[in-house]
C-alpha positions, 0 to 999 in steps of 0.5 A, a space after each residue: 582485570 582479574 575475573 573473566 568476565 566482560 563487563 567493565 568494571 564490575 569487580 576491581 582490586 587495588 590492592 594485588 599484592 598476593 596473600 603471603 603463604 610462609 605461615 598460614 600454607 594456602 593448601 590448608 586454608 583450602 581443605 580447611 574451606 572446603 570442609 566447611 562449605 560441606 559441612 554447612 550444606 550438610 547440616 542445613 540438610 540434615 540439622 535444619 531440615 530434615 530432624 524437623 520434617 521428620 517428626 512429620 513422617 509416620 516412623 516405624 522401628 526401619 524409619 526411626 533407627 534411620 531419623 535417629 542416625 541421620 538427626 545424630 549425623 546433623 548434630 555433629 555436622 552442626 559442632 564441626 561447621 562450627 569448628 571449620 568456621 573458627 579455623 577458617 578466620 583465624 587463618 584468614 586473620 593470619 594470612 591477611 596479617 602476613 600480607 601487610 593488609 591490617 597495616 598503614 598500606 599504601 594509598 587512602 583507600 588501601 588503608 580505609 579498607 584495611 581500617 574497615 578489615 579491623 573493625 570487623 576482625 574484631 567485631 567477629 572475635 566479640 561474637 565469637 567469644 559472646 556465642 561460646 560464652 552463652 553456650 552453657 548458661 541456663 538462662 539468656 544474659 539480655 546485655 549480652 544478647 543485645 551485645 552480640 547483635 550490635 557487633 554483628 551489625 559491626 561486622 557486616 557493616 564493616 565488611 560491607 564497607 570494605 567491599 564498597 570500597 573497592 567495587 565501584 561498579 554500581 552492580 557490585 554495590 547494589 549487591 552489596 547494599 542489599 546483603 546488608 540490608 537485609 542483615 540490618 534490617 532483621 538484627 534491627 527488629 529483634 532488638 526493637 522488639 526484645 529491647 525496645 519493647 516498642 508497643 503493637 509489635 505484631 503491626 510493624 515486626 513480621 513487616 518490617 522483617 519482610 522487607 529485610 527478606 525481599 531484598 535478599 530474594 531481588 538480591 538472588 537475582 542480583 548477585 547472576 549478572 555479577 559472578 554469574 557469567 550474566 553479561 549481555 546474553 544469559 541465555 547464551 551464557 546458561 546455554 554456555 553452561 549447562 551443568 549449571 543450568 541443570 543443576 539449579 533447575 533440578 534443585 529448584 524442582 525438587 524444592 517446588 516438588 516439596 513445597 506442593 508435597 507438603 503444603 496439606 502438612 500446613 506446619 511443614 512448609 513454614 519450617 523449611 523455610 523459617 527455621 531452616 533458613 529464617 524466611 518467613 515464606 509469606 512473599 509470592 512464593 515465585 520471589 523465593 523460587 526465582 532466587 533459588 534457581 539464580 543463586 544456585 546457578 550462579 554457585 553451581 557455575 564458580 564451582 565449575 570454574 575455581 580454575 578461572 582465578 581467586 573471584 571465581 572461587 570466592 564466589 563459590 564459596 563465599 555465595 554457597 556459605 551466606 545461601 546455608 547462612 540464611 536470613 534470621 539467625 536462628 542458631 549461631 552457626 547461621 551468622 558464622 557462615 554468612 560472616 564467613 561467606 562476606 568476608 570472602 567477597 570482600 577479600 578474595 584474594 584469600 583463596 589467590 593461591 589455591 592449586 
């Protein structure tokens, strides 16, 4: 088993053929992925968070200059992160194609995964085409917006199926099921509201979103037991990996501090949750705190074990991109991040040859 955890059959991969590297060099993919991860985090912090809460902070001449500079930087990393995502997806196609992952393959399961991968990439290509075609028109085309959401549903479902087929254990399947449920529920809710015009949307739209949001928050703990070294003794594992624990604790404390410091400004907390990551923030605060801590710990844990194999590398960058993608997709780069992150988890062989 390629992953360094003791739980039996938690993660498996029957297709052990290495990804070919003659054309799509692994070092190029590595640096693109690193650039994407860094720019995704910076975009979240500078554009979706700082530029939004900055309007609530009194502006003097000095702060106004700083605000303008950081907001401009946020716009730049927004564009840069989209470019990096597209390059990463193109390189992923090249690497998987060279390795024969789009062929018939050997064995029924491998062939089924290849078909799911083809469906996923065709859907992603349509998502990219529709997204970029809608950048310049001044009015939204409802038919294209509907097609975009349908393509997102198909892409996420295909990647989830790919992951499901290669991981027979119940815990990974619970993880991917909850992840897919969150995406499907929020996309279907928007389709029902925007195109079917069901009556009394105020009675079902937000409650439906909260169901998907609850699935995402529960998954924040589930992923720890799969990718975070949870094993049989979580406390001992966290003690052994104390840098990840300290990092997660500090950032979670910062989140808590910002939440309570800004509670008097009732508009700030919804912006931090709803616009930055797409959470309604209407569930108990403790759920968000717990999910955030375990997700951050798991990401830090895997970043500290990048040399331990492809599963650690895929988890580190995949979960980071899924986190920065958030729940509701308010801007296009969010679903780009989520698609790239889910692809890495389904196909960790993309980062097999790293050093």
